[in-house]
C-alpha positions as CSV (number, residue, x, y, z in Angstrom):
1,M,0.0,0.0,0.0
2,E,1.2,3.5,-0.9
3,E,1.8,5.3,2.4
4,R,1.9,8.9,1.3
5,E,-1.4,10.5,0.2
6,L,-1.4,11.2,-3.5
7,N,-2.9,14.3,-5.1
8,F,-5.2,13.1,-7.9
9,A,-4.5,15.9,-10.4
10,K,-0.7,16.2,-9.7
11,E,-0.3,12.5,-10.2
12,I,-2.0,12.7,-13.6
13,L,-0.4,15.9,-14.8
14,Q,3.1,15.2,-13.6
15,G,4.0,18.9,-13.5
16,R,2.5,19.7,-16.9
17,S,-0.5,21.9,-17.7
18,A,-3.9,20.3,-18.2
19,S,-3.8,21.2,-21.9
20,A,-0.5,19.3,-22.3
21,V,-2.0,16.0,-21.2
22,S,-4.1,14.0,-23.6
23,D,-7.6,12.9,-22.7
24,D,-6.5,9.3,-23.1
25,E,-3.7,9.8,-20.6
26,V,-6.0,11.5,-18.2
27,L,-8.5,8.7,-18.4
28,A,-5.8,6.0,-18.0
29,G,-4.3,7.8,-15.0
30,A,-7.6,8.4,-13.4
31,E,-8.6,4.7,-13.9
32,R,-5.3,3.6,-12.3
33,L,-5.6,6.0,-9.4
34,L,-9.3,5.4,-8.7
35,S,-9.0,1.7,-9.0
36,G,-6.0,1.6,-6.6
37,W,-7.8,3.9,-4.2
38,M,-11.0,1.8,-4.2
39,A,-8.9,-1.4,-3.7
40,G,-7.1,0.2,-0.8
41,D,-3.7,0.1,-2.5
42,L,-3.4,3.8,-2.7
43,K,-4.1,6.7,-0.3
44,M,-5.5,9.8,-1.9
45,E,-5.8,13.3,-0.5
46,R,-9.6,13.0,-0.1
47,P,-10.5,16.7,-0.3
48,K,-8.2,17.1,-3.3
49,L,-9.8,14.0,-5.0
50,Y,-13.1,15.8,-5.1
51,D,-11.6,19.1,-6.2
52,H,-9.8,17.5,-9.1
53,Y,-12.6,15.5,-10.5
54,A,-12.9,18.4,-13.0
55,L,-9.8,17.1,-14.8
56,L,-11.4,13.7,-15.3
57,L,-14.9,15.0,-16.1
58,A,-13.5,17.4,-18.8
59,A,-11.7,14.5,-20.4
60,L,-14.8,12.3,-20.3
61,L,-17.0,15.1,-21.8
62,R,-14.5,15.6,-24.7
63,K,-14.3,11.9,-25.3
64,V,-18.2,11.6,-25.3
65,A,-18.5,14.5,-27.7
66,S,-15.9,12.9,-30.0
67,L,-17.7,9.6,-30.0
68,E,-21.0,11.3,-30.7
69,E,-19.5,13.0,-33.7
70,R,-18.1,9.7,-35.0
71,V,-21.5,7.9,-34.5
72,K,-23.2,10.8,-36.3
73,A,-20.8,10.5,-39.2
74,L,-21.3,6.8,-39.4
75,E,-25.1,7.1,-39.3
76,E,-25.0,9.7,-42.2
77,R,-23.2,7.2,-44.5
């Protein structure tokens, strides 16, 4: 078990700006961190976890919009 408490966004961003990290990287990092946290393998800064959900939510919203565009294009064929 990770003893130090991890900061959700800092772990994903690794010192980069949010715009420099791809949505796929955000989603993969979030899945790893949240899975580890729920399994009890990782400790997270709980208040920070809630504050930084915006990073994950923004990536998910962009991914959904992209998938909707692809579905629409396929349906129009």
